[in-house]
C-alpha positions as CSV (number, residue, x, y, z in Angstrom):
1,X,-124.5,-177.2,-26.6
2,X,-122.3,-174.5,-28.1
3,X,-122.4,-173.1,-31.7
4,X,-120.2,-170.7,-33.5
5,X,-121.3,-169.1,-36.7
6,X,-118.0,-167.3,-37.1
7,X,-115.9,-170.5,-37.1
8,X,-118.8,-172.9,-38.1
9,X,-118.7,-175.5,-35.4
10,X,-121.0,-177.2,-33.0
11,X,-119.9,-178.6,-29.7
12,X,-122.1,-181.3,-28.2
13,X,-121.6,-181.3,-24.5
14,X,-121.5,-184.7,-23.0
15,X,-121.4,-185.1,-19.2
16,X,-118.2,-185.7,-17.3
17,X,-115.9,-185.3,-20.2
18,X,-114.6,-181.8,-19.4
19,X,-117.5,-180.2,-21.3
20,X,-118.0,-177.5,-18.8
21,X,-114.5,-176.2,-19.2
22,X,-114.6,-176.6,-23.0
23,X,-117.9,-174.8,-23.5
24,X,-116.8,-171.9,-21.2
25,X,-113.6,-171.6,-23.1
26,X,-115.3,-171.7,-26.5
27,X,-117.8,-169.0,-25.5
28,X,-115.2,-166.7,-23.9
29,X,-112.4,-166.9,-26.5
30,X,-113.5,-168.7,-29.6
31,X,-116.8,-167.2,-30.9
32,X,-119.1,-169.7,-29.2
33,X,-122.6,-169.1,-27.9
34,X,-124.9,-171.3,-25.9
35,X,-127.9,-173.0,-27.6
36,X,-130.6,-175.4,-26.4
37,X,-129.7,-177.1,-23.1
38,X,-126.3,-177.9,-21.8
39,X,-126.3,-181.6,-22.6
40,X,-128.7,-181.6,-25.6
41,X,-128.1,-184.3,-28.1
42,X,-127.1,-183.6,-31.7
43,X,-130.4,-184.9,-33.2
44,X,-132.2,-182.2,-31.1
45,X,-130.0,-179.6,-32.8
46,X,-130.7,-181.0,-36.2
47,X,-134.5,-180.5,-35.8
48,X,-134.1,-176.7,-35.9
49,X,-130.7,-176.3,-37.6
50,X,-130.5,-174.5,-41.0
51,X,-129.0,-176.4,-44.0
52,X,-125.8,-174.4,-43.5
53,X,-125.6,-175.1,-39.8
54,X,-125.9,-178.9,-40.5
55,X,-122.6,-178.6,-42.4
56,X,-120.7,-177.2,-39.4
57,X,-117.8,-179.1,-37.8
58,X,-119.2,-181.2,-35.0
59,X,-117.2,-182.4,-32.0
60,X,-117.9,-183.8,-28.5
61,X,-116.2,-185.6,-25.6
62,X,-115.6,-189.2,-24.4
63,X,-114.4,-190.7,-21.2
64,X,-113.4,-194.1,-19.8
65,X,-116.7,-195.4,-18.4
66,X,-114.9,-196.8,-15.3
67,X,-113.8,-193.3,-14.5
68,X,-117.2,-191.9,-15.3
69,X,-118.9,-194.1,-12.8
70,X,-116.3,-193.4,-10.1
71,X,-116.8,-189.7,-10.7
72,X,-120.6,-190.0,-10.5
73,X,-120.4,-191.9,-7.2
74,X,-118.0,-189.3,-5.8
75,X,-120.4,-186.5,-6.8
76,X,-123.3,-188.3,-5.0
77,X,-121.3,-189.3,-1.9
78,X,-119.9,-185.7,-1.5
79,X,-123.1,-183.9,-2.5
80,X,-121.3,-182.1,-5.4
81,X,-122.1,-178.4,-5.2
82,X,-124.9,-179.1,-2.7
83,X,-127.1,-180.2,-5.6
84,X,-128.6,-183.2,-3.8
85,X,-129.5,-181.3,-0.6
86,X,-130.7,-178.0,-2.2
87,X,-134.4,-178.3,-3.1
88,X,-134.0,-175.6,-5.8
89,X,-131.8,-178.1,-7.7
90,X,-134.5,-180.9,-7.7
91,X,-136.6,-181.7,-10.8
92,X,-139.9,-181.3,-8.9
93,X,-138.9,-177.6,-8.3
94,X,-137.6,-177.0,-11.8
95,X,-134.1,-178.2,-11.3
96,X,-132.1,-181.1,-12.9
97,X,-131.9,-183.6,-10.0
98,X,-134.5,-186.3,-10.6
99,X,-136.2,-188.4,-7.9
100,X,-134.0,-191.3,-9.0
101,X,-130.9,-189.2,-8.4
102,X,-132.1,-188.3,-4.9
103,X,-133.0,-191.9,-4.2
104,X,-129.5,-193.1,-5.0
105,X,-127.9,-190.2,-3.1
106,X,-129.9,-191.0,0.1
107,X,-129.2,-194.7,-0.3
108,X,-125.4,-193.9,-0.4
109,X,-125.6,-191.5,2.6
110,X,-128.0,-193.5,4.8
111,X,-126.2,-196.8,4.3
112,X,-122.6,-195.4,4.0
113,X,-122.5,-197.3,0.8
114,X,-119.1,-198.1,-0.7
115,X,-118.5,-197.8,-4.4
116,X,-118.4,-201.6,-4.7
117,X,-121.9,-201.9,-3.1
118,X,-123.2,-199.0,-5.2
119,X,-121.9,-200.7,-8.4
120,X,-123.3,-204.1,-7.5
121,X,-126.8,-202.6,-6.7
122,X,-127.2,-200.2,-9.6
123,X,-125.4,-201.7,-12.5
124,X,-126.7,-205.0,-13.8
125,X,-126.5,-204.6,-17.6
126,X,-123.6,-203.8,-19.9
127,X,-122.8,-200.0,-19.8
128,X,-123.8,-197.7,-22.6
129,X,-124.7,-194.0,-22.9
130,X,-126.1,-191.7,-25.5
131,X,-122.8,-191.3,-27.3
132,X,-124.0,-194.4,-29.1
133,X,-126.7,-192.3,-30.9
134,X,-124.4,-190.1,-33.0
135,X,-120.8,-189.7,-31.7
136,X,-119.5,-192.1,-34.3
137,X,-120.5,-189.7,-37.0
138,X,-119.0,-186.6,-35.5
139,X,-115.9,-184.9,-37.0
140,X,-113.8,-185.2,-33.9
141,X,-114.0,-186.7,-30.4
142,X,-112.1,-185.2,-27.5
143,X,-111.0,-187.9,-25.1
144,X,-111.0,-186.8,-21.5
145,X,-107.7,-188.6,-20.9
146,X,-106.1,-186.5,-23.6
147,X,-108.2,-183.4,-23.2
148,X,-105.5,-180.7,-23.6
149,X,-104.0,-182.1,-26.7
150,X,-107.3,-183.0,-28.3
151,X,-108.8,-179.6,-27.7
152,X,-105.7,-178.0,-29.3
153,X,-106.2,-180.3,-32.3
154,X,-109.8,-179.2,-32.7
155,X,-108.9,-175.6,-32.7
156,X,-106.2,-176.3,-35.3
157,X,-108.7,-178.1,-37.5
158,X,-110.9,-175.0,-37.3
159,X,-108.0,-172.8,-38.1
160,X,-108.2,-171.0,-34.8
161,X,-105.2,-169.8,-32.9
162,X,-105.2,-171.2,-29.4
163,X,-105.0,-168.5,-26.7
164,X,-104.1,-170.5,-23.7
165,X,-104.2,-174.1,-22.2
166,X,-107.7,-175.3,-21.3
167,X,-108.5,-174.3,-17.7
168,X,-109.7,-176.9,-15.2
169,X,-113.2,-176.2,-13.9
170,X,-116.0,-178.2,-12.1
171,X,-113.4,-180.6,-10.5
172,X,-115.0,-183.4,-8.5
173,X,-114.0,-183.1,-4.9
174,X,-113.0,-186.0,-2.7
175,X,-112.3,-188.3,-5.7
176,X,-109.3,-190.6,-5.8
177,X,-107.8,-192.3,-8.9
178,X,-110.7,-194.2,-10.3
179,X,-108.9,-197.6,-10.4
180,X,-108.8,-197.6,-6.6
181,X,-112.6,-197.9,-6.6
182,X,-112.5,-201.2,-8.5
183,X,-111.6,-203.7,-5.8
184,X,-110.8,-207.3,-6.7
185,X,-114.3,-208.5,-5.7
186,X,-116.0,-206.4,-8.5
187,X,-113.4,-206.7,-11.3
188,X,-115.1,-209.6,-12.9
189,X,-118.4,-207.8,-12.9
190,X,-116.7,-204.7,-14.2
191,X,-115.4,-206.6,-17.2
192,X,-119.0,-207.8,-18.0
193,X,-120.5,-204.3,-17.5
194,X,-117.8,-202.2,-19.3
195,X,-116.2,-204.6,-21.7
196,X,-118.3,-204.0,-24.9
197,X,-118.3,-200.2,-24.5
198,X,-114.6,-200.0,-23.8
199,X,-113.8,-202.2,-26.8
200,X,-116.0,-200.0,-29.0
201,X,-114.1,-196.9,-28.0
202,X,-110.6,-198.3,-27.8
203,X,-110.3,-198.4,-24.0
204,X,-108.5,-201.2,-22.2
205,X,-108.7,-202.7,-18.7
206,X,-105.7,-202.2,-16.4
207,X,-102.8,-204.5,-17.3
208,X,-102.6,-205.9,-13.7
209,X,-106.1,-207.3,-14.3
210,X,-104.6,-209.6,-16.9
211,X,-105.8,-210.0,-20.5
212,X,-109.5,-209.6,-19.8
213,X,-112.2,-209.2,-22.5
214,X,-115.9,-209.2,-22.4
215,X,-117.6,-212.5,-23.2
216,X,-120.3,-213.4,-25.7
217,X,-123.2,-212.8,-23.3
218,X,-122.0,-209.3,-22.4
219,X,-121.6,-208.4,-26.1
220,X,-125.0,-209.8,-27.0
221,X,-126.8,-208.0,-24.2
222,X,-125.0,-204.8,-25.0
223,X,-126.0,-205.0,-28.7
224,X,-129.7,-205.9,-28.0
225,X,-130.1,-203.4,-25.2
226,X,-128.3,-200.8,-27.3
227,X,-131.0,-200.9,-30.0
228,X,-133.7,-200.1,-27.5
229,X,-131.6,-197.5,-25.7
230,X,-130.9,-195.7,-29.0
231,X,-134.7,-195.5,-29.7
232,X,-135.3,-194.1,-26.2
233,X,-132.4,-191.5,-26.4
234,X,-133.7,-190.3,-29.8
235,X,-137.2,-189.7,-28.6
236,X,-136.5,-188.1,-25.2
237,X,-135.0,-184.8,-24.4
238,X,-131.9,-184.4,-22.2
239,X,-133.1,-182.8,-19.0
240,X,-131.3,-184.4,-16.0
241,X,-127.9,-185.0,-14.7
242,X,-126.9,-188.7,-14.7
243,X,-126.7,-190.4,-11.3
């Protein structure tokens, strides 16, 4: 998380939305400073924030969940930055990689698991993430698909003169266009898994898939599970990287 008392903003870093590039740029050029943990949630900030800080302009990121999962799989498959093979990165040794992260990594490696097999095995319920806790109430959301333009708009809203285009950092190696991962045999499942979340945030499935929308069951499970997940996310701290 990044805060600026000079420009009165709080940037809530959400994983795989370009947050590494944005936070680095804010700290280097736009009066930002790191607080809490990298992916701390906004309600964690509110627990210690002053009345004045609670009025700061709040923004965060968002990304198409289909792209997010493809990126996560690529990071696991390619051992992104050696995190999954370096014991110093593991939670048991004080790092961020959980036992579950390691289990999935080894499963992919040992079984040469394709994305389709990974998706079928590890994703059973409609997709959601902790953006559901507070993102709807933020002052601005930077969409990864429009990151350069949205970042410029945030700076303009804060009355900050932009110095340069946002640099690209922490790029996932070995990743193709995410749509290539969604082979015909998992498209129906993808609609069930991603449909409610994508509809909530204005994303659409590829046109070549036809006019596909999530069904009643998918929406019902998404809503019911969402209530429980929000409670969980509000009462747990962000400590680990997502798988």
